[in-house]
C-alpha positions in Angstrom: -2.1 -20.5 -5.6 -5.1 -18.6 -7.0 -7.9 -16.5 -5.5 -11.2 -15.0 -6.6 -11.4 -11.4 -5.5 -14.2 -8.8 -5.7 -13.5 -5.2 -6.5 -15.5 -2.5 -8.2 -18.6 -4.8 -8.3 -16.9 -7.4 -10.4 -15.1 -10.7 -9.6 -11.6 -11.6 -10.9 -9.7 -14.9 -10.7 -6.1 -13.9 -10.0 -2.7 -15.6 -9.4 0.7 -14.2 -8.7 2.1 -12.5 -11.8 -1.3 -11.8 -13.4 -2.2 -8.3 -14.8 -5.8 -7.1 -14.6 -7.7 -4.0 -15.3 -10.2 -3.0 -12.6 -12.5 -0.1 -11.8 -10.5 2.9 -10.6 -8.8 2.5 -7.2 -7.1 5.2 -5.2 -3.3 5.3 -5.5 -0.4 6.3 -7.7 1.6 4.2 -10.1 4.2 2.0 -8.2 2.2 1.8 -4.9 1.3 -1.6 -3.4 -2.3 -2.2 -2.3 -4.1 -5.2 -0.8 -7.3 -6.6 -2.1 -9.0 -8.0 1.1 -12.4 -9.1 -0.3 -11.3 -12.6 -1.2 -14.3 -14.9 -2.0 -12.4 -18.1 -2.8 -8.9 -19.4 -2.6 -7.3 -22.5 -3.9 -4.1 -24.3 -4.9 -4.3 -26.4 -8.1 -7.6 -28.4 -7.9 -7.9 -28.0 -4.2 -10.1 -25.3 -2.7 -8.9 -23.7 0.6 -10.5 -21.5 3.2 -10.6 -17.9 2.0 -10.5 -16.4 5.6 -7.2 -14.7 6.2 -6.1 -14.8 2.5 -5.0 -11.5 1.2 -4.1 -10.5 -2.4 -1.4 -7.9 -2.7 -1.1 -6.0 -6.0 1.1 -3.2 -7.5 -0.5 -0.4 -9.4 1.0 -0.3 -12.9 -1.0 2.8 -14.1 -4.2 4.8 -13.9 -5.8 4.7 -17.4 -9.0 5.1 -19.4 -10.8 2.3 -21.2 -11.9 2.4 -24.8 -14.6 4.9 -25.7 -18.2 3.8 -25.5 -20.5 5.6 -27.9 -24.0 6.4 -26.6 -26.3 7.2 -29.5 -30.0 8.1 -29.0 -32.4 8.4 -31.9 -36.2 8.8 -32.2 -37.3 8.0 -35.7 -39.4 10.5 -37.6 -38.8 13.3 -34.9 -35.4 14.6 -36.2 -33.9 13.7 -32.8 -30.4 12.4 -32.7 -27.9 12.7 -29.8 -24.4 11.3 -29.8 -22.4 11.1 -26.6 -19.2 9.3 -25.6 -17.7 8.0 -22.3 -14.3 6.6 -21.3 -14.4 4.7 -18.0 -11.5 5.3 -15.5 -9.4 2.1 -14.9 -6.6 1.0 -12.7 -4.1 -1.5 -14.1 -2.8 -4.0 -11.5 -0.1 -6.5 -11.4 -0.7 -9.2 -8.8 2.4 -9.6 -6.6 1.3 -12.3 -4.2 -1.6 -14.4 -3.1 -1.3 -15.9 0.3 -2.2 -15.8 4.0 -2.2 -12.6 5.9 0.8 -11.8 8.1 -0.2 -12.3 11.7 0.1 -9.1 13.8 2.3 -9.3 16.9 0.3 -9.4 20.2 0.8 -6.3 22.4 2.9 -6.7 25.5 1.0 -7.6 28.7 2.9 -4.9 30.7 1.7 -2.2 28.4 -1.9 -3.4 28.5 -2.1 -3.6 32.4 -1.8 0.2 33.1 -4.6 0.9 30.6 -6.9 -1.4 32.4 -6.1 0.3 35.8 -6.9 3.7 34.3 -10.2 2.5 33.0 -11.2 1.2 36.4 -10.1 4.4 38.2 -12.1 6.6 35.8 -15.2 4.3 36.2 -15.0 4.7 40.0 -14.6 8.5 39.9 -17.5 9.0 37.4 -20.7 9.9 39.1 -23.6 7.5 38.8 -26.3 8.5 36.4 -29.7 9.1 37.9 -32.8 7.6 36.4 -35.1 10.2 34.8 -37.7 11.6 37.1 -41.3 10.4 36.6 -43.9 13.1 35.9 -46.8 13.2 38.3 -50.2 12.9 36.8 -52.1 16.2 36.7 -55.2 16.2 38.9 -58.5 16.3 37.0 -60.6 19.3 37.5 -64.1 18.6 38.9 -66.9 19.8 36.8 
């Protein structure tokens, strides 16, 4: 199964076992994260519904990309500026691509007392009064 995920303003086609380098994500090496912004999912040549599909990935390392040289020059003005930049990256190993695990529904017994409390507090709360209307000031006779 494969998925197209969006992270860091870019889109990546991933499958289980793939390694990708993305814009820096929070986390330490060895942690598992989920990429929830799935745009497309499929299996072989068949496209599936992307709702509920979650991609889980393991952080391999936090690294820097290759250096990008920024060189500015204005000819005949003796103006040259050289700068460099290394973008922060996160290396990911895709662990699994699949449906999200459904969360267990809370017990009905636990939900019932909360509803009673809400009703009691609503009955005890004083009703709000409508704001008073200002009376028009009488005009002075001239």
